[in-house]
NUVEX-76856 format. One record per residue (C-alpha): x, y, z. Coordinates in pm, 1 decimal. Each point is the difference from the previous one (the first is absolute). Layout:
N
       px       py       pz
        X        Y        Z
...
REM end
This chain:
746
       px       py       pz
   7363.7  17877.5  -5747.6
   -186.6    -93.6    321.5
    150.0   -264.8    222.6
   -305.2   -238.1    -81.3
     48.2     40.0   -351.4
    375.1   -100.0     39.0
   -104.2   -300.3    215.6
   -241.8   -130.6   -266.7
    279.3     -7.9   -241.7
    205.7   -256.8    224.1
     18.4   -352.5   -117.8
     49.7   -342.4    149.4
    135.9    -43.9    344.2
    -11.9    376.1     78.4
   -366.1     22.6    -89.6
    -72.8   -295.9    219.4
    173.4    179.2    297.0
   -238.9    298.5    -53.2
   -306.0   -239.8    -20.3
    107.4   -136.1    350.0
    -16.8    341.6    149.1
   -386.1     33.5    -35.0
   -265.7   -203.5    178.3
   -322.6     80.8    185.1
    159.1    270.3    220.1
     76.6    201.2   -312.8
   -140.2   -154.6   -319.8
    172.8     44.6   -329.9
   -333.9    135.7   -142.7
     23.5    308.1    222.2
    364.9     41.6    -77.6
    -74.8     -4.2   -376.8
   -314.2    207.1     -7.2
    114.4    294.0    231.7
    371.1    -23.6    -81.6
     50.8    387.9    -75.5
   -163.1     98.3    327.1
    175.7   -277.4    202.2
    336.6    106.2   -133.4
    -68.5    372.8     75.8
    -51.9    -48.0    368.9
    259.5      8.6    272.5
    -70.6   -339.1    164.7
    330.6      2.2    173.8
   -109.6    310.1    199.1
   -350.6   -135.0     54.3
    156.0   -311.8    170.9
     78.6    229.2    292.4
   -306.9    230.3      3.6
   -331.7   -177.6     71.0
   -210.0    304.5    -96.5
    178.0      5.0   -345.1
    -44.5   -358.3    -48.1
   -366.9     13.6     95.8
    -66.3    268.1   -263.8
    183.0   -207.7   -268.0
   -215.8   -302.2     86.2
   -322.8    201.5    -18.0
    110.3    135.3   -343.0
     92.2   -339.1   -126.4
   -331.4   -155.8    119.4
   -184.0    285.6   -156.6
    186.4    -43.6   -342.8
    -87.0   -381.6     17.8
   -358.0     71.6     69.5
    -17.1    258.0   -287.8
    167.8   -251.2   -226.0
   -246.4   -263.2    103.1
   -312.6    220.1    -63.8
    120.1     70.6   -348.9
     86.8   -367.9    -89.7
   -245.4   -155.8   -244.7
    151.2   -352.6      4.3
   -188.2   -203.2    270.4
    298.0   -220.9    109.2
    249.6    285.7     -7.9
   -260.0    205.9    223.9
    -34.1   -302.3    239.4
    383.6    -18.7     18.1
     43.1    372.7     76.8
   -270.6    -20.6    276.7
    177.6   -298.5    158.9
    325.7    180.0     -6.5
   -159.7    309.5    151.3
   -135.7   -212.8    287.3
    338.6   -162.9     47.9
    189.9    329.7     13.2
   -245.1    140.5    241.6
     -1.3   -301.1    220.5
    374.6    -34.5     10.3
    115.6    359.1     22.0
   -282.7    220.9    160.6
    103.5    -65.4    345.2
    372.8     26.1    -84.0
     61.5    226.8   -307.0
    392.0     16.0     84.6
      5.5   -363.9    -92.3
   -143.7     78.7   -340.8
    260.3    274.2    -47.8
    282.9   -242.4    100.3
   -135.9   -280.2   -238.7
     -9.5    241.4   -291.0
    324.9    164.8     70.0
    172.2   -356.5     25.2
   -144.7    -89.8   -350.9
    107.5    314.3   -162.0
    340.2    -44.0    148.3
     32.1   -359.1   -107.9
   -108.2     95.3   -348.2
    273.1    251.4     -9.0
    249.0   -248.7    112.5
   -114.3   -262.3   -271.1
     25.6    276.5   -257.0
    351.3     66.5    124.4
     66.8   -369.5    -48.7
   -105.2     24.1   -356.5
    188.8    316.5    -66.7
    318.8   -186.5    153.1
    -52.3   -289.8   -226.4
    -15.6    234.7   -295.6
    314.3    195.6     93.1
    208.4   -315.1     42.0
   -150.1   -274.1   -219.9
    310.4   -204.8    -60.9
    107.2    -15.5    372.0
   -355.0    -55.5    139.7
    -88.4   -264.1   -264.4
    314.8   -192.3     84.5
    -94.7     10.6    359.9
   -363.7    -87.3    -71.1
    118.9   -295.6   -212.9
    245.8   -126.1    271.5
   -289.2     50.3    250.7
   -238.7   -195.3   -185.8
    242.4   -277.6    -72.9
     69.2    -20.2    368.2
   -365.0    -13.9     84.7
    -70.2   -267.6   -254.5
    291.5   -195.1    145.9
   -136.5     56.5    360.6
   -333.0   -107.0   -106.5
    126.7   -317.7   -151.8
    215.5    -96.1    308.5
   -292.6     78.2    243.8
   -228.6   -214.8   -212.8
    261.9   -284.0    -31.2
     33.3     -7.9    377.7
   -367.8     -9.2     49.0
    -27.1   -283.3   -247.9
    264.9   -198.8    176.5
   -170.0     46.6    335.8
   -329.0   -123.8   -148.7
    186.8   -315.3   -129.2
    149.8    -39.0    344.8
   -355.0     25.0    147.0
   -104.4   -280.1   -227.0
    306.9   -203.3    100.9
    -98.7     34.2    363.5
   -353.4   -113.0    -72.2
    129.9   -305.9   -191.9
    234.5    -76.4    283.3
   -294.1     16.9    241.9
   -188.6   -246.2   -208.4
    293.4   -233.1    -28.9
     53.8     15.8    382.6
   -348.8    -93.1     58.2
     43.8   -299.6   -222.2
    314.5    -74.0    195.6
   -180.6     18.1    330.5
   -282.0   -224.1   -124.7
    242.8   -267.1   -125.7
    203.8     29.2    311.5
   -311.4    -52.3    225.4
   -116.9   -283.4   -223.7
    331.8   -174.3     31.8
     10.3     26.8    363.8
   -349.6   -157.5     17.1
    100.5   -331.3   -160.4
     88.8   -299.4    233.0
    301.8   -206.2   -110.4
   -118.8   -323.1   -192.6
    115.3   -208.3   -290.5
   -281.3    130.2   -212.5
     89.5    357.8     47.3
    370.3     -7.4     -6.5
     26.9     50.6   -380.1
   -276.3    276.2      8.6
    180.3    183.5    286.4
    336.7    -38.4   -174.4
   -137.0    182.9   -301.6
   -159.4    271.5    209.8
    311.1     49.7    183.1
    185.7     49.8   -333.5
   -272.3    251.7   -121.6
      8.7    160.1    345.7
    371.4     53.2    -22.0
    -28.4    128.6   -363.2
   -262.9    253.9    115.7
    222.9    116.6    283.9
    291.2     60.0   -241.3
   -226.6    191.6   -218.9
   -133.9    185.5    301.6
    344.6     90.7    107.6
     91.8    105.5   -350.0
   -304.7    228.0    -31.6
     63.1    169.2    331.0
    374.2     67.6    -97.9
   -126.8    121.9   -346.1
   -262.3    238.5    159.4
    246.8    133.8    251.0
    275.3     42.8   -264.4
   -257.8    194.0   -224.4
   -116.5    203.1    286.2
    358.3     94.1     64.3
     61.8     94.6   -346.7
   -324.3    228.2    -23.1
     94.8    166.9    328.7
    350.3     68.2   -143.0
   -158.4    130.3   -315.7
   -222.6    233.2    201.9
    296.6    128.4    196.0
    182.8     76.7   -323.5
   -307.1    166.3   -147.2
    -31.8    223.7    300.6
    369.9     89.9      4.2
     43.2     41.8   -375.5
   -329.5    149.9   -118.9
   -263.8     71.7    267.8
    222.7    204.0    239.6
    149.3    197.2   -286.9
   -353.7     73.9   -141.3
   -117.6    126.3    337.1
    302.5    214.8     18.5
    -53.4    128.6   -341.5
   -363.1     87.2     88.1
    130.2    179.0    318.0
    229.8    197.6   -220.4
   -276.2     99.2   -234.6
   -207.5    104.8    301.6
    292.7    234.7     90.3
     -4.4    148.1   -346.4
   -369.8     33.9      1.9
     15.1    178.3    327.6
    221.7    272.0   -154.8
   -223.0     42.1   -308.0
    123.3   -276.9   -226.5
   -183.5   -242.2   -204.9
   -280.2   -164.5    202.5
     96.7   -369.1    -67.2
    -79.3   -118.2    359.9
   -279.8   -254.3    -39.4
     71.4   -299.4    242.4
   -271.8   -229.6   -165.8
    256.3   -206.5   -173.9
    220.5    -10.5    293.7
   -296.4   -121.3    187.8
    -76.0   -270.9   -240.1
    350.9   -143.7      7.8
      8.2     36.1    393.1
   -333.2   -166.8     33.5
     69.5   -295.1   -235.7
    351.4    -55.7    154.8
   -124.7      0.8    358.8
   -289.0   -233.4    -97.9
    252.8   -246.9   -143.3
    195.7     14.8    326.0
   -313.2    -55.8    211.7
   -110.5   -283.6   -221.2
    352.8   -150.0     61.4
    -38.3     55.2    372.0
   -333.8   -190.6    -22.7
    169.2   -276.9   -187.1
    277.6    -35.8    252.6
   -264.2     -4.2    282.6
   -178.0   -288.2   -195.0
    336.7   -181.4    -18.1
     27.1     30.5    372.4
   -335.8   -151.4     49.5
     95.1   -288.2   -240.8
    316.5    -57.1    208.8
   -183.5    -30.9    321.3
   -212.1   -276.1   -149.5
    265.3   -177.8   -189.9
    377.3      6.3     59.4
    303.4   -217.9    -50.1
    359.1     -4.0     62.2
    126.0    189.4   -303.3
   -301.4    239.9    -10.3
    114.2    335.0   -149.6
   -270.1    205.2    148.6
    147.5     52.6    359.2
    340.2     84.5   -133.1
    -99.9    239.1   -298.9
   -327.4    147.9     84.2
    123.2    233.3    297.4
    272.2    151.3   -219.4
   -250.5     62.0   -286.1
   -259.2    135.1    236.1
    246.0    248.2    164.9
    115.3    125.5   -352.0
   -368.0     25.8    -93.9
   -108.3    198.4    301.0
    301.8    237.1    -42.3
   -119.1     72.3   -354.3
   -354.4     60.1     88.8
    106.9    235.7    277.1
    230.0    182.2   -218.3
   -250.6     21.8   -282.8
   -276.1    133.6    231.9
    227.2    256.4    143.1
     91.2    123.1   -331.1
   -354.9     31.6    -95.2
    -84.5    247.4    271.7
     63.9    334.5   -184.0
    -86.7    367.9     16.3
   -220.3     37.4   -311.7
    -57.5    373.8     31.8
    271.6    210.7    171.5
    -98.8    253.4    267.0
   -149.3    319.2   -151.4
   -189.5    300.6    143.1
   -346.0     88.6   -166.3
    120.8    361.8    -33.9
    312.6    -95.0   -214.0
    -98.6   -316.4   -182.4
    266.0     53.5   -261.8
    280.1     17.9    264.9
     -2.4   -327.9    189.5
    242.6    -83.7    290.0
    -11.3    365.9    114.4
   -194.5     -4.2    330.4
   -107.1    315.7    175.2
    -48.4    -22.5    392.6
   -351.2     43.6    107.2
   -145.0    -97.4   -359.7
   -158.7   -321.0    -80.5
    175.4   -232.6   -242.8
    -94.4   -342.6   -143.9
    171.2   -316.4   -112.6
   -115.0   -331.2   -116.3
    139.5   -357.8     55.5
    -57.8   -321.4   -183.0
     73.8   -368.7     26.9
     79.9   -132.3   -334.8
   -163.9   -344.7     72.2
   -349.0   -106.1    -64.5
    -65.3   -304.9    223.5
   -334.9   -105.5    151.9
    171.4   -138.8    308.1
    138.4    344.8    103.4
    -98.8    110.9    351.8
   -218.2    302.4    -78.8
     73.1    137.7    341.2
    328.5    121.4   -117.1
     81.5    323.2    181.9
    275.8    238.2    -76.3
    182.7    232.4    240.7
    189.5    308.7   -101.8
    335.8    128.6    142.3
    184.7    318.8    -91.2
    386.8    -21.4    -26.4
     10.7   -339.2    149.7
    344.0   -120.3     95.6
    148.3    339.6    -94.0
    224.4    147.0    241.0
   -117.1    340.5    120.9
    348.6    141.5    -21.2
      4.4    -27.2   -369.7
   -323.6    206.2    -50.0
    -50.8    374.9     37.0
   -353.6    -33.2    126.8
   -206.9   -300.1    137.0
   -382.1    -40.1    -74.7
   -281.3   -204.2    111.3
   -324.4   -127.4   -166.0
   -320.4    137.4    136.2
   -280.9   -255.0     41.0
    230.9   -286.0    -61.3
   -245.9   -281.6      4.7
     37.1   -347.7   -172.6
   -210.0    -28.8   -316.4
   -129.6   -322.8   -144.7
     65.1   -100.9   -349.9
   -306.6   -108.7   -195.0
    -55.5   -162.5   -342.7
    -12.4    274.7   -253.0
   -162.5    -57.5   -339.6
    196.9    272.3   -163.4
    304.2   -204.3     97.8
   -121.2   -296.4   -170.2
   -119.9   -172.2    322.1
    333.4     53.8    184.2
     16.8    130.4    356.1
     62.2    374.9     16.3
    -30.0    283.2    247.5
      6.4    373.0    -38.1
    102.6    240.2    272.9
   -181.0    310.5    -84.2
     33.9    217.4    308.1
    362.8    -17.2    114.4
    135.2    298.3    160.3
    360.2     99.3    140.6
     86.0    228.2    269.3
    339.7     93.0    161.4
     94.0   -226.5    288.1
     15.2    170.3    327.5
    358.3     49.8    114.0
    151.1    -23.0   -353.7
    262.0    247.8    -69.7
    124.8    141.8   -329.8
    335.7     68.3    154.3
     92.8   -381.3    -39.8
    207.4    -81.0   -300.0
    111.2    345.1    -67.4
    178.7     28.3   -341.6
    -66.9     77.1   -362.9
   -332.8   -182.1    -40.9
   -316.7    183.7    -17.6
   -338.5   -106.5    133.3
   -111.8    -96.0   -343.6
    300.7   -221.8    -48.7
    -86.8   -178.3    324.9
   -158.1   -338.7   -113.1
   -263.8   -201.8    196.2
   -176.9   -331.4    -62.7
   -336.1   -153.5     90.8
    -11.3   -357.9     76.3
   -304.5   -244.4      2.5
     -6.7   -329.5    190.2
   -249.5   -282.6     -0.2
     -5.0   -390.5     86.8
   -164.8   -234.4   -250.1
   -119.8   -339.4    118.1
    -34.9   -222.6   -289.8
    -31.5   -392.3    -13.0
    167.5    -42.2    328.1
    276.5    253.1    -77.1
     58.3    313.0    183.5
    167.8    276.3   -200.6
    118.4    340.6    116.3
    -50.4    259.7   -275.3
    168.7    323.8    -33.0
     26.3    257.4   -272.1
    102.0    368.3    -14.5
    -63.8    312.4   -209.7
    263.2    173.8   -204.7
    190.2    261.8    198.4
   -217.3    301.6    100.7
     67.9    354.4     42.6
   -189.2    168.4    296.9
    -63.9    379.1    -39.0
   -167.3    232.6    272.2
    -57.1    296.1   -224.5
   -130.0     15.1   -355.2
    301.0    213.0   -112.5
    211.4   -316.4     45.8
   -200.2   -186.9   -259.3
    211.5     83.5   -313.8
    320.3   -101.0    175.6
   -162.2   -310.4    156.8
   -127.2   -112.1   -342.7
    348.7     62.5   -151.4
    146.6   -245.0    263.0
   -263.8   -250.8    -92.6
     69.3     30.8   -380.3
    378.2    -27.1     59.3
    -11.3   -302.0    206.4
   -242.5   -202.0   -208.3
    168.0     89.7   -330.9
    346.8   -109.2    121.3
    -30.0   -295.0    226.5
   -222.9   -304.8     32.3
     93.8    -69.4    355.1
   -304.4    -15.7    217.1
    115.0    132.6    322.5
    322.8    212.0    -49.3
    -93.9    275.5    248.9
    350.6    141.7     -4.8
    -14.5     48.6   -376.5
     44.6    383.4     25.2
    316.4    -28.4    217.0
    180.9    -56.8   -339.7
   -249.0     34.0   -274.3
     96.4   -123.0   -341.4
      7.9    217.1   -319.4
   -252.8    -43.1   -272.6
     76.4    -20.1   -372.9
   -172.6    274.3   -183.7
   -173.5   -264.4   -213.1
   -156.7   -146.1    304.3
    -86.4    343.4    140.5
   -149.0    128.3   -330.8
   -248.1   -291.4     -2.1
   -102.8     67.3    346.1
    -47.5    356.6    -59.7
   -233.7    -85.4   -300.7
   -199.4   -237.5    215.9
    -69.1    284.4    249.4
   -155.8    207.6   -290.0
   -201.2   -284.5   -143.3
   -137.6   -113.6    333.0
    -78.4    343.1    149.8
    -79.5    206.3   -325.7
   -120.5   -257.8   -236.4
    288.0     62.3   -263.4
    368.5   -125.2     18.0
    292.4    220.1    -97.2
    148.5    -12.6   -356.0
    337.8    -66.0    -89.3
     77.4    357.2    -52.1
   -145.0    108.4    325.3
    206.9   -263.3    189.9
    313.4    117.7   -186.3
    -84.0    363.6    116.5
    -40.4   -126.5    364.0
    316.2   -189.9    -33.2
    201.1    304.1   -109.7
   -144.6    190.2    300.1
    102.8   -270.6    246.6
    323.4   -100.0   -159.2
     95.3    237.4   -271.6
    147.7   -154.8   -314.0
     72.0   -331.6    186.6
   -371.7    -85.5    -39.4
     56.9    -86.1   -347.9
    158.5   -306.0    134.4
   -246.2   -258.8    141.9
    231.7   -139.9    249.6
     73.3    345.9    141.9
     -9.7    -34.0    394.6
   -238.0    219.3    195.3
     62.9     37.1    365.7
   -287.4    -16.8    258.0
    105.1    339.2    156.4
      4.7    161.9   -354.8
   -345.8   -136.8    -64.5
   -170.5     93.1    314.6
    214.8    172.9    273.9
    214.7    268.0   -172.8
   -149.2    329.5   -138.7
     24.5     59.1   -377.2
    289.9    239.9    -51.4
   -137.7    359.3     45.1
   -338.7   -126.2    143.0
   -142.7    -62.4    337.7
   -138.4   -348.1    -86.9
    103.0   -344.4   -114.1
    -51.0   -150.0   -336.7
   -263.4   -238.4    139.5
   -189.4    263.6    195.7
    -16.3    195.9   -322.6
   -121.1   -288.4   -205.8
   -257.0   -111.1    267.3
   -150.7    340.3      4.6
    -41.1     -7.9   -374.3
   -182.9   -345.5     38.4
   -240.5    156.4    254.8
    -59.1    296.1   -233.8
    -86.0   -220.9   -286.3
   -224.1   -229.8    196.9
   -185.5    296.7    168.0
    -10.6    247.7   -283.2
    147.0   -110.8   -332.3
   -106.5   -359.0    -68.7
   -224.5     33.6   -293.5
    247.1    217.3   -199.3
    297.7   -219.5    121.4
   -174.4   -317.4   -120.8
    -66.9    157.6   -337.9
    382.3     74.9    -53.4
    -43.6    383.5     20.6
    279.9     60.8    240.4
    364.5    -49.4   -115.2
     82.7     26.4    360.4
    365.9    -37.2     79.1
    185.1    253.6   -222.4
    305.3    214.7     95.2
      0.1    364.3   -101.5
    276.5    -65.6   -255.5
   -189.8   -290.0   -160.0
   -326.0    208.8      1.0
    167.0    262.2   -206.5
    132.1   -247.8   -240.1
   -347.0   -157.9    -37.5
   -178.9    325.8    -72.7
    261.4    205.9   -200.6
   -126.9   -116.1   -338.8
   -382.1      6.3     87.4
   -271.2    246.5    -96.8
    -79.7    289.5    226.9
   -257.2   -107.2    257.6
    145.6   -345.3     28.1
     29.7   -110.6    366.2
    100.0   -289.2    210.4
    -95.9   -107.6    344.6
    281.0   -102.1    244.5
     26.5    -50.9    381.2
    181.1    266.3    193.6
    354.1    -77.9     98.2
      6.2    269.8    267.6
   -337.3    -52.7    177.6
   -139.1   -322.3    172.1
   -304.3   -101.4   -200.1
    -18.7    269.9   -256.2
    -79.0     -5.3   -375.7
     79.0    275.6   -233.7
    -21.4     69.9   -382.1
    237.4    171.8   -229.2
    -99.7    136.5   -331.7
    154.0    152.2   -327.9
    -48.1    367.5    -65.5
     95.1    207.8   -305.9
     66.4    390.2      0.8
    -53.9    235.4   -281.6
    345.1    -62.5   -130.8
    -57.3   -369.1    -20.0
    222.2    -89.6    290.0
   -121.8   -292.9    208.7
      5.1     -5.5    373.4
   -120.9   -229.4    273.2
   -215.4     67.3    296.6
   -107.3   -223.0    306.0
   -267.8     53.1    247.9
     57.9    -26.6    370.4
    -60.0   -345.9    104.0
   -362.2   -117.7     95.2
    -19.0   -194.4    314.5
   -279.3   -217.1    157.3
   -130.5    322.0    181.1
    -55.8    157.1   -334.4
   -141.9   -301.5   -185.5
   -244.6    -84.6    284.4
   -173.6    328.9    -81.0
     16.5    -36.8   -392.7
     59.8   -306.6   -211.1
    308.2     -0.8   -196.9
   -165.5    -47.3   -339.4
   -214.8    305.2     76.3
    315.8    198.3     79.3
    151.7    -87.2   -335.4
   -325.9    103.3   -168.9
    -34.8    337.0    177.5
    358.7    101.0     63.4
     84.6    343.0   -119.9
    292.5    248.2     48.7
    -23.9    368.4     48.3
    301.6    197.1   -132.1
     40.3    356.9    106.1
   -370.9     84.0    -12.1
    -73.1   -164.6   -329.6
   -310.0   -215.9    -65.4
     42.2   -349.0    161.3
     88.8   -270.1   -245.6
     29.4   -369.9     21.3
    362.1    -98.8    -95.2
    -87.2   -384.2    -10.1
    -99.3   -122.6   -342.6
    150.7   -351.4    -68.3
    114.4   -264.8    233.2
    331.8   -129.7    -72.8
     92.2   -110.3   -272.0
   -294.6    154.6   -197.8
   -339.2   -115.6    144.4
   -273.8    279.6     12.3
    -64.8     94.8    361.8
   -366.6    -85.7    -11.2
     46.3   -335.0   -161.7
    240.9   -106.9    268.5
   -197.1    127.3    299.2
   -343.7     67.5   -122.8
   -155.0   -319.6    143.8
    145.4    106.7    349.1
   -165.7    348.5      5.8
   -262.2     81.4    239.8
   -313.3    129.6   -172.7
    -78.8    355.6     56.3
   -351.8     96.6    104.5
   -214.3     56.5   -317.1
   -341.0     41.8    182.7
   -136.1    336.2    143.5
     72.4     42.3    379.2
   -105.2    270.9    235.2
    368.9     69.0     66.1
    302.5     30.8   -210.2
    173.7   -338.6     24.5
    323.5    -53.8    176.8
    298.4    -34.1   -222.6
    360.9    -27.7    113.2
    211.4    152.0   -266.5
    367.5    -81.2     -3.3
    207.6    311.5   -109.5
    374.4     97.4     18.2
    118.3    350.9     38.4
    329.1     68.9   -195.7
    206.8    324.9    -39.3
    216.4     30.9   -319.1
    355.6    -20.0    105.5
    321.7   -142.0   -140.9
     17.6   -377.8     79.6
    290.0   -237.3    -34.6
    -14.0   -173.7   -325.5
     94.9   -329.9    159.9
   -262.7      0.2    275.3
   -372.3     18.4    -69.4
   -152.9    264.0    229.0
   -221.1   -110.6    282.8
   -321.6    173.6    -15.4
   -173.7     18.0    329.9
   -352.1   -115.6     49.7
   -276.4    252.0     34.6
   -340.0   -120.8    113.9
   -319.2    201.4    -71.8
   -265.0    -10.0    280.1
   -242.2   -302.3    -22.2
   -300.5    245.3    -76.3
     82.3    222.8   -300.7
   -186.4    299.5    135.9
    109.1    316.3   -177.7
      5.4    194.5    318.2
    261.5   -246.3    134.5
    210.9     42.9   -313.6
      9.7    374.4    -53.5
    295.5     51.7    238.6
    205.6   -250.0   -189.6
    -48.3     63.4   -372.9
    -76.2    305.5   -227.5
   -348.3     -9.3   -170.9
    134.0   -136.9   -325.8
    165.6   -300.7    152.6
   -283.6    -42.1    233.4
   -244.6    -32.4   -296.4
    213.7   -265.0   -164.8
     16.9   -204.7    315.9
   -373.3     14.5     57.7
    -61.9    -92.1   -352.7
    221.7   -313.8     32.7
   -194.6   -135.8    291.7
   -297.5   -112.4   -190.5
   -269.4    225.4    172.6
   -358.2   -138.3    -23.9
   -192.2    138.8   -290.0
   -278.0    119.0    236.3
    -16.4     66.5    371.8
   -301.8    -47.2    219.2
   -116.2    287.9    200.0
     13.6    -55.3    378.8
REM end
């Protein structure tokens, strides 16, 4: 099932998230119409190769143009023309940007599908969390709305007080204008009584307003401490999980709404207190409450505004390089990386000249780091209103680059930590001037791993995963001095996230159990079994020259580069021990085979099949693992289709008939086969035929024999094959290659 077909089956909130991915940069019409072609291209690689991106853009524009010329509906044809012009205008000068946009969309789709899979796998726990979250959000909405309502009531109270004070001033001035006389004494007496009554009401209203303001400020303080800060912390935790492939539940739109409404209420209170100050300067009296209470309330209010604004300054998108979009927080020196900041406030009064400065390892002692780095072209950047952020201020740093600082030495802090366990941090600073307030803002990324060679990427990514899985501390740079253990249940989820994010299909319960047994033995059956960091990433698997994670990461890369279609279709059983493999196949028909990843090779896949001799005895054979080098030359589905075994000079035969448990080979892999040439050509077409050579010999009944690969030449020219095969075998091989019916003379 294609990724786009899976996306279309989503419902509710997840489908809305997908809808939010597409805009004029990459219209959904294009994603839908050309879904098979889009999903078959390597956009991640194209992001780093301009010539490849330019070719893909040209092909896409050509396909849109062809579709437009064939379209009969006038409106649809007009829409396609407009889309063609938009794509050409936006990406013709920068095809790398197009590759990045499409790669991001496909990656986000996979994460959303992973979220859906996550919800299906654990419906009870997730539904309870979702219910609790929705209840909390409804409560938050109600409290924010109630505060806003009370502030509006205070605003009306201040206006009423202003009108009352105007009446008081008028009566006071009128009373002073009267000259003492017998005829006016009674009138003046009544006016004085009215005047005193108004003064008492005025005093009562001022006290009432100040009391209500104090209550609202206290309520805002409680709201921030009990719900707003925890919601922000929960969002940051969800961002950590999303960074390591977990569910993409990191929208900040709801947070932005709460932050904006709350700070608007506080600024309205500030305006009301300023108005009380003006009224105090016009009319005051001995027991006036304004001079005593207003400064305290104003100080409390300003502290809340400052704290709220500082909290709203967040890293919306953690640092990530274009070459490895699925592995954020691992930065390679000399390679551009990007990050995005956002202010979760939407206020028209904000100073739009807000400039952001960057600093690397700010306030971190050099003695605690293996290496020190500096940012190239470290110029301040201005935050602008971003419509994609609902009108909030945002800024994206797209071309940050690190280099080793001169004079830094790797001899410092000698110990057990490796370079990829050395954590760093990127800090951003700005100063916000708002309604007379000057607020210093600062936020930081999650801890980064800096590598200088691509071979360090797997270990660096392992450090990022371990940190973000096991702690929500934002700046614990000494984490790997004493890294905590992970429960197997935690680690299993994270490993499944890697597969769903990178390959488009998560791991099944059975596959996770097999991985757990490989890592922990029988203890993996217990979800609370502890996995040590060193065992996961640093120590070699017994009898091997590589660690568990390096082995698993090589499989992820193999699937992504060479096996993704057959992996997504569920054709690869994957993680099976040799003993388990024998148990699965022992009762199956001859020709039944299963696909598993090699345990002895990095990034290798093999298949084992059932054979039966003339006496009815079953045996098992395995082919030597195929690696990326083999699969770059010939697609894996074609290998399954064409694979043959030569046994002591016999006619080559295909031993692969049924994919485990009993699926006919062509039914399982047929749609992934490359079509052979059917037209006449002036040359014999090239065809790479996978064949294994096997000598009949006694093999251990407990261990399937490994059959070495034997690759025929690319061009099946008889003169090239005569030295290898006798005439009878050669004739059979040439017959199996689908030679054209007729050849053109040259």
